[in-house]
C-alpha positions in Angstrom: -16.2 -25.3 -44.7 -16.8 -25.2 -40.9 -17.6 -28.9 -40.8 -14.5 -30.0 -42.6 -12.1 -32.2 -40.6 -8.4 -32.3 -40.9 -5.5 -34.4 -39.6 -2.7 -32.3 -38.2 0.8 -33.6 -37.5 3.6 -31.6 -35.9 7.0 -33.2 -36.2 9.7 -32.0 -33.9 13.2 -33.1 -33.1 12.1 -35.2 -30.1 8.4 -35.9 -30.5 5.5 -35.8 -33.0 2.2 -34.4 -32.0 -1.0 -35.5 -33.8 -4.4 -34.0 -33.7 -7.9 -33.9 -35.3 -9.1 -30.4 -35.9 -11.8 -28.7 -37.8 -11.6 -25.7 -40.0 -12.6 -23.4 -37.2 -9.5 -24.5 -35.2 -11.4 -26.7 -32.7 -9.3 -29.6 -31.5 -11.1 -32.9 -31.0 -8.4 -35.4 -30.2 -4.6 -35.4 -29.9 -1.7 -37.5 -28.9 2.2 -37.5 -28.9 4.9 -40.0 -29.5 8.7 -40.0 -29.4 10.7 -39.8 -32.6 14.2 -40.0 -31.0 13.7 -43.1 -28.9 16.8 -44.8 -30.5 18.7 -41.6 -31.4 17.2 -41.5 -34.9 18.4 -44.9 -36.0 14.8 -45.4 -37.0 14.2 -42.6 -39.4 11.7 -40.0 -38.1 9.4 -40.3 -41.1 9.1 -44.1 -40.6 8.1 -43.5 -37.0 5.6 -40.8 -38.0 4.0 -43.0 -40.5 3.6 -45.8 -38.0 2.2 -43.7 -35.1 -0.1 -41.6 -37.2 -1.7 -44.7 -38.8 -2.2 -46.1 -35.3 -3.7 -42.7 -34.1 -6.2 -42.7 -37.0 -7.2 -46.3 -36.3 -7.8 -45.3 -32.6 -10.2 -42.6 -33.8 -12.4 -44.4 -36.4 -15.2 -41.8 -36.0 -13.0 -39.3 -38.0 -11.3 -41.7 -40.4 -13.7 -41.3 -43.3 -14.3 -37.6 -42.7 -10.8 -36.4 -43.2 -10.5 -33.7 -45.9 -6.6 -33.5 -45.9 -3.5 -33.7 -43.8 -1.5 -30.7 -42.6 2.1 -31.3 -41.5 4.5 -29.1 -39.6 8.1 -30.4 -39.6 11.4 -29.5 -38.2 14.2 -28.4 -40.6 14.3 -26.6 -43.9 11.1 -27.8 -45.7 10.6 -27.3 -49.4 6.9 -26.5 -49.1 6.3 -27.1 -52.8 7.5 -30.7 -52.7 7.2 -31.5 -49.0 10.8 -32.7 -48.9 13.3 -32.0 -46.1 15.9 -29.9 -47.9 18.1 -29.1 -45.0 18.6 -29.8 -41.3 20.7 -28.5 -38.4 22.9 -31.6 -38.9 22.2 -33.3 -35.6 19.2 -35.4 -36.8 20.2 -38.6 -38.6 18.1 -40.0 -41.4 16.0 -36.8 -41.8 17.6 -35.0 -44.7 15.8 -35.6 -48.0 12.8 -37.3 -46.3 9.9 -37.2 -48.8 7.2 -36.3 -46.3 4.4 -35.3 -48.7 4.9 -38.1 -51.1 5.0 -40.9 -48.5 2.1 -39.6 -46.4 -0.1 -39.1 -49.4 0.7 -42.7 -50.4 -0.1 -44.0 -47.0 -3.4 -42.1 -46.4 -4.6 -41.4 -49.9 -5.3 -37.8 -48.9 -3.9 -34.4 -50.0 -0.9 -33.4 -47.8 0.6 -30.0 -47.2 3.9 -29.6 -45.4 5.7 -26.6 -44.0 8.5 -25.7 -41.6 7.5 -26.0 -37.9 8.4 -22.4 -37.0 6.4 -21.1 -40.0 3.5 -23.2 -38.9 3.6 -21.8 -35.4 3.4 -18.4 -36.9 0.4 -19.4 -39.0 -1.3 -20.9 -36.0 -0.9 -17.7 -34.0 -2.2 -15.7 -37.0 -5.2 -18.0 -37.4 -6.5 -18.6 -33.9 -3.9 -17.2 -31.6 -2.4 -13.9 -30.3 -2.1 -12.4 -33.8 -5.6 -13.3 -35.0 -6.6 -10.9 -37.8 -3.3 -9.0 -37.8 -2.0 -8.8 -41.4 1.7 -8.1 -40.7 3.3 -10.1 -37.9 6.7 -11.5 -36.9 6.5 -14.6 -34.7 9.8 -15.6 -33.1 10.4 -18.6 -31.0 13.2 -18.3 -28.4 14.3 -21.7 -27.2 17.1 -24.2 -27.9 17.6 -22.2 -31.1 15.8 -19.3 -32.7 12.9 -20.0 -35.1 10.0 -18.1 -36.4 7.8 -17.0 -39.3 7.0 -13.8 -41.0 3.5 -12.9 -42.1 3.1 -10.0 -44.5 -0.2 -8.9 -46.0 -1.9 -11.8 -44.3 0.4 -14.4 -46.1 3.3 -16.3 -44.9 6.6 -15.2 -46.4 7.9 -18.5 -47.9 10.5 -17.5 -50.5 11.6 -19.3 -53.7 11.7 -22.7 -52.1 9.4 -22.3 -49.2 12.3 -22.0 -46.7 12.3 -18.3 -46.0 12.2 -17.0 -42.4 15.3 -18.8 -41.0 15.6 -16.2 -38.3 18.2 -18.0 -36.2 20.8 -17.7 -39.0 21.3 -14.1 -39.9 24.5 -12.6 -38.5 24.5 -10.0 -35.8 28.3 -10.2 -35.3 30.5 -10.6 -38.4 33.4 -11.7 -36.2 31.3 -13.6 -33.7 31.1 -17.2 -32.6 31.1 -20.0 -35.2 27.6 -21.5 -35.7 26.7 -25.1 -36.6 25.4 -23.8 -39.9 28.9 -22.7 -40.9 28.3 -19.0 -40.5 29.7 -16.7 -37.8 27.8 -14.5 -35.3 24.4 -16.0 -36.0 21.5 -14.6 -34.1 20.7 -17.8 -32.3 24.3 -18.1 -31.0 23.5 -15.0 -28.9 19.7 -14.7 -28.5 18.5 -18.3 -27.8 17.8 -19.7 -24.4 20.8 -22.0 -25.0 22.9 -18.9 -25.4 21.6 -17.4 -22.2 22.4 -20.6 -20.3 25.9 -20.7 -21.8 26.5 -17.1 -20.9 25.4 -17.6 -17.2 27.5 -20.8 -16.9 30.6 -19.0 -18.2 30.1 -16.2 -15.7 29.7 -18.6 -12.8 32.9 -20.4 -13.8 34.8 -17.1 -13.8 33.4 -16.3 -10.4 31.4 -13.3 -11.7 28.2 -14.9 -10.5 27.5 -17.2 -7.6 26.1 -20.6 -8.4 22.3 -20.6 -7.8 21.3 -24.0 -9.3 22.8 -27.4 -9.9 21.4 -27.4 -13.4 21.2 -23.9 -14.9 18.3 -23.6 -17.4 16.0 -20.8 -18.6 13.6 -21.8 -15.8 16.1 -21.6 -13.0 17.6 -18.4 -14.3 14.3 -16.6 -14.3 13.4 -18.1 -10.9 16.6 -16.6 -9.4 16.0 -13.3 -11.3 12.7 -13.0 -9.6 14.4 -13.0 -6.2 16.2 -9.8 -7.1 19.7 -11.1 -8.0 21.3 -7.8 -9.3 24.4 -9.4 -10.9 22.2 -12.0 -12.6 20.0 -9.1 -13.7 22.9 -7.5 -15.5 23.8 -10.7 -17.3 20.2 -11.2 -18.4 20.0 -7.6 -19.6 23.0 -8.2 -21.9 21.2 -11.3 -23.3 18.0 -9.3 -23.8 20.0 -6.7 -25.7 21.0 -9.5 -28.2 17.4 -10.6 -28.6 16.5 -7.0 -29.3 19.4 -6.6 -31.8 17.8 -9.1 -34.2 14.2 -7.9 -33.7 15.2 -4.3 -34.3 16.6 -5.3 -37.7 13.6 -7.4 -38.6 11.2 -4.6 -37.7 13.1 -2.2 -40.0 13.0 -4.7 -42.8 9.4 -6.0 -42.5 7.5 -3.2 -40.7 5.2 -5.5 -38.7 2.3 -4.2 -36.6 2.9 -7.0 -34.1 5.7 -9.2 -32.8 4.7 -12.4 -31.1 7.3 -14.0 -28.7 7.0 -17.8 -28.4 9.0 -20.4 -26.5 9.4 -21.2 -22.8 10.8 -17.8 -21.9 7.8 -16.0 -23.4 6.0 -16.9 -20.1 8.2 -14.3 -18.4 6.3 -11.2 -19.2 7.7 -8.8 -16.5 11.2 -10.2 -16.6 11.6 -10.7 -20.3 8.8 -9.5 -22.6 8.3 -6.1 -21.0 12.1 -5.1 -20.9 12.5 -6.5 -24.4 9.6 -4.4 -25.7 11.2 -1.2 -24.1 14.6 -2.0 -25.8 13.0 -2.5 -29.2 10.9 0.6 -29.1 13.7 2.7 -27.9 15.9 1.7 -30.8 13.6 1.6 -33.8 12.8 4.6 -35.9 9.7 6.6 -34.8 7.5 5.7 -37.8 8.1 1.9 -37.2 7.2 2.4 -33.5 3.6 3.6 -34.2 1.0 1.0 -33.1 3.7 -1.7 -32.8 2.6 -4.4 -30.3 4.8 -7.0 -28.7 2.9 -9.9 -27.2 3.3 -13.4 -25.7 2.2 -16.3 -27.9 -1.2 -17.7 -27.0 -1.3 -21.3 -28.4 1.8 -22.7 -26.7 2.3 -26.4 -27.7 -0.7 -26.4 -30.1 0.7 -23.6 -32.4 2.5 -25.9 -34.8 -0.5 -28.2 -35.1 -2.9 -25.4 -35.7 -0.6 -23.8 -38.2 -0.1 -27.0 -40.1 -3.8 -27.4 -40.6 -4.3 -23.7 -41.5 -1.5 -24.0 -44.1 -3.2 -27.1 -45.4 -6.6 -25.3 -45.7 -4.9 -22.3 -47.5 -3.0 -24.7 -49.9 -6.2 -26.5 -50.9 -7.9 -23.2 -51.6 -5.0 -22.1 -53.8 -5.1 -25.3 -55.7 
């Protein structure tokens, strides 16, 4: 098994990452390509097929050794059929894309497809920060909120393979309207986008002095590191929202570890540490025992690794 070679493809909303990896998680070659170069007029799957075929032709030493293809993809992915069953609505020509069917036809290899956030969780479980931990919540804090739940060493996938949509459970029944049609969704309050929106609103009201021409998660935490007390209060409110959702998830799934992914996960002292304190202060004592809260380890390779691990597990099950 250790000598088996897999082709991994991680399809995001802006780019696709491709890589050759073995069953020990060793990456031999990788490349990326844009998928939104013409605002999705060219369907993402069409682009992925084209660039992945070129990638394999550029690495002929692996072409005849490939065991299977593991694919991580943005959106709600029916992991049984490999079809995009739902999207956030902002990506044209992606809904109903038949990823598994078309990629198997192109490469004549078995293909396994799963949601990108779930794959990131599997990657961390396989060779990352959660290696060997059987009950883990991996949450990605970025433009939205994504993640995956591993329980008993297996990914929670649900009836259609689309479980773990962490950004869209409500933490405020009378809250802001979300693009999904619900109100008060977690990602409307706990994403980096929500933090940036919160800070911009406070600057417009004069509650905060402007500190950057372009407010982003990066500039917010850079300013926070300078000791800006008023900004600290605003960020603390946002961290409370992040904690709100995770406290609920801890009480439902009883993980032994929470992995925080996304750009802000690099902020250990300013984000991970205070978030950990808030979570542990609010969960019931039995849930607190031995609970670890860590930064993700794999960064941009998590989805690729998880796609291949999901593929390996799928082949074993079949």
